[in-house]
N, C-alpha and C positions, 0 to 999 in steps of 0.2 A: 631119379637115379643120379648118382654122383659121377661126374666126369673125371677121369684121370688119364694120363698118358704113360704108356710103357716105354719111356725114353728119358734118361737122366738129362736134365738141362732144359727140357721144354715143359712149360707149365700151363695150367688153366687158371685164370684169375677172373672172378666175377663173370664166369661164363664165356670169357674171351680167351682164345688161344694166343699164347705169346710164342711167336715163331722166330724171334730174333734174339734169344737170350743165351746163345752159345758163346763160350769164351774161347780165346785163341791162345796159342802157345807163345809166350814171350821169347822163348829161345829161338823162334824162327824169324825174329826181327832182323832186317838187313838195312844198313845205311845206304841211301841212294843220293844223298845231297846234304846241304847245310843251310839252316835258316838263320837270319839275323834279327828277326822281329817275331814275337808271338803275341797273338791277341786271343783272349778268352771271351766267349760269348755265352750268355744264357739263352737257351733256345726253349721256348714254350710252344707247345703244339696240342691240337685237339686229337683225342683218341678216336673219336667218331663225330658224326654230325647230328646225333640225337641228343646226347647229354651235353652238359656244359663243362665236363671234366677236362682238365688240361694237365699235361705231364710236362716236366722240365728236364732237360739234359744240359750238362755243361760241356761246351765244345771249344775246340782250340784251332786257330789258324796259325800255321808256321810259314812265314814268308822268307824265301831265299832270293838270290839274284837271278837264279835260272828256273826255279820251280817253287811250288808251295804245296802244303798238305793241310787238309781239314778233316778233323776226326773228334770222336767223343772222349772227353776226359774221364767221364764215368766208366765207359767201356774199357778204357786203358787201365783204370784202377782195378776193375774186375779181372782183367787179364793178369795183372801183377799179383793180385791176391791168390789167384789159382795157381800161378807159377810157384809162389812162395809155399803154397800148401803142398804142391808135388815135391819140392825140394826138401821139405821138412817131413815127408811121409816116413813113418817108422815101420810101415808094414801092417799097421792095425786097421787101416782104412777108416779112419775116424771121420773123414769127409770135411768139407768146408762149404759154407754158404757165402759165396762171394757177393751176395746182394743184401746181406743183413744190415749193412751200414747205411743203406739207401732209405730215404723217406718214401711214404707211399705215393707222394706226388712226383717222385723222380724216376726216370727210366734211362737206361744206357742204350743208345742207338749204335748198332754195329755197322755204320756206314763211313767209309773213307773216301775222300776226293783229292786227286792229285792234278794240279794244273801244270801243263808243260812236261808231262811224263807219260810214256817213255821218251817223248821228243817234243820239240817246240810246237806249240799250237794244238797240242792234244790234251784232252781231259780224260783221266782214267778214274773210274768209280769202282769201289768194292763194297758189296752189300751182303752181310750175312743173313741168310734165310734158312731156318731150321739148323742144318749141320753142313751147309755149303757156302763158301764165299763166291758170290757171283761177280764176275768182273766184266765191264764193258768199257770201250773207249769210243770217243767221238771228238770231232773238232771242238775246240773251246767255244762255248756259245757266245754269240755276239748280241749284247743287250742294246736295244735302242733306247737310251736314257733321255728323258725330257726334264731338264733342270728347271725348277720352278723359280721364277724371278722374285726377288724381295721376300723370300720365305727361308727362314733359318731355324736351327734347332741347336741345342747344346747337350752333348753326351760326354760324360766323364771329364767335363770341363773344357772340351774341344768345341769350338764354334763349327757348326756344320751347315752345309747347303743341303737342300732337299731335292731329290730327283724321283721320277716315276717311271715305271716300265711295265710292259705286258710280256710275259714269258710262258710259253707253252700252256696256255689257257688260264693263267692267273695274273692278277694285277698286283703290283708291289709298289710300296713307297719306301725309300731309303734315305738315311742321313749319312752324308760322307764329309770328311774333313780334308782340306787341301793342306793342312798342317802336317799331315803324314802322307807324303806323295806316293803312295802305293795304290795301284788300280785294283785292289783286291777287296774281298769281302767274305762273309760266311757262305757256306754252301757253294753254289756255282756262280755266285754274283761276281762280276768283274767289269772292268772297263770304265769306271767312274774316275774323274780327275783326282781323286784322293781315296783314302781308305774308308770303306763303309763301316760305320760303327753301330748302326741300327737299321733294321729292315722289317717290314710288316706286310703280310698279305692282306688284301683289301677287306675280306670278310672276317678277319681276325683268327683264322685257323692256325696261322704260323707267325711267330715273331722271334727275332733275334736282337740282342742288345749287348754291346761290349761291357764287360765288367772288370777287365784287366788288360793292361798293355805292358809288355816287357821287352826291352832291348837286350840282346845277348845272343851269342852263337850256340848252336846245338845241332845234332844230327837229324835229318829227316828220314824216317823209317818206313819200310814196307815189309809185310810178312811174305817170306819166300821160303817155302819148305824144301826147295831143291838146293838152296845155297847154305842151309844151316842144319845142324843136328837137333832133332826134336827132344824134348824133355821126356825122361822115362815116365811112362804112364799117361802121356798126353794122347788124345784121340788123333787120328790121322787128319791132317788139314787138307781139305779138298777145295781147289780153286777151279771154277768152271767159267770159261770165257763164253759170253753170250752177247746178244745185242741189247740196246737200251729198251727196245720194244718188248723183248722177252722178260726183262726185269719188271716192266710195267705190268705185264700179264701176271707174273708171280705176285706182285704187290696186291692186285686185284683178288687173287685167289686167297689171300690171307683172311678176307671177310666173306667172299662168295662161296668158298669151299675150303675152309681151314683144315678139316680132316683129310680131304683129298691132297692138299699141299703137303701135309706131314707124311702121309702114306707114300707120296711121290718121292720122298727122301728116304725111304726105307724104314720108316717108323710105324709101329702099330698103335692104334688108338682104341680105347676101350671104355665102356661104362660098367658100373657095378650096380646090379639091381638088388636093392636091399630086401625086397620081398621074396624073390626066388633065390637070393644069395648066389647068383650066377654072374660071371663076367661075359659081357656081350661086346664083341668087337664091332667097331664102326666102320662104315664104307664111305667112299667118296660121295659127296652129295647129301649125307645124312645130317649135316649141320651147316647153318648159314648164320654169320655173325652180323654185327652192325657195320654199316659202311664206314671204312677207314679212309679218310681223305688223303690222297697222295699229293706230293708237292708238284708233280707234273701230270697234267690232264691229257696230254697229247705228245 
């Protein structure tokens, strides 16, 4: 039987459900601050723990005096292409494939992280799952860094020191440079004596490395459907405030019960039986995928 989803924007690829491919409405962006330095990272991650397949996302860290934002450059481009398509819509509903420019090895991750937002000492995370932006806030994590003596690295021409840490069930090694005295890094990493330019999880499931650094001011954005007027034809943006533990549970459901996760968001999932030529709707628990390793185990 051939799997398909009765929901535009959610796809099945190689038997795996993609539950994070929704695009957002660029018109709902609101400026909440200003950055002075931006760092682009190549993020390489495992899609499961069975195969050796790795996907790549291009992600950006925008650092300001009071706050910072970390997000996917690929997702941002998909959002922009969809916005352009809506603005140019002539009523013929030609449609646009916002992912056609991406290579098979690339994937846009719809996760945003804000440090010191909405206030000092707070980390706010937004994660798109199916058709909902899940938001949670927590105190900015405090990493216990162990700087390795007499051990150095070079990233993008910058001499780096190396440090290790254990965070929520995983071990990491990072390369940071005191030449750029910001205690920031990709994802949730922070607290080093200089900017983190490279980070790797001990088992090789996740890896970040800086590929671009640019000085210059610009706005730090967040999506806010209450403060802005949506684009005509854009789906309603739903932001649901939850706890970090609830997000971890949803991440687990992506592989343990992907059909149930999609149905939970008001979407029907069906198979087509070529022999009987009938559509059969699936129920929660009918499909189990390969284990998708999360960044946080606890």
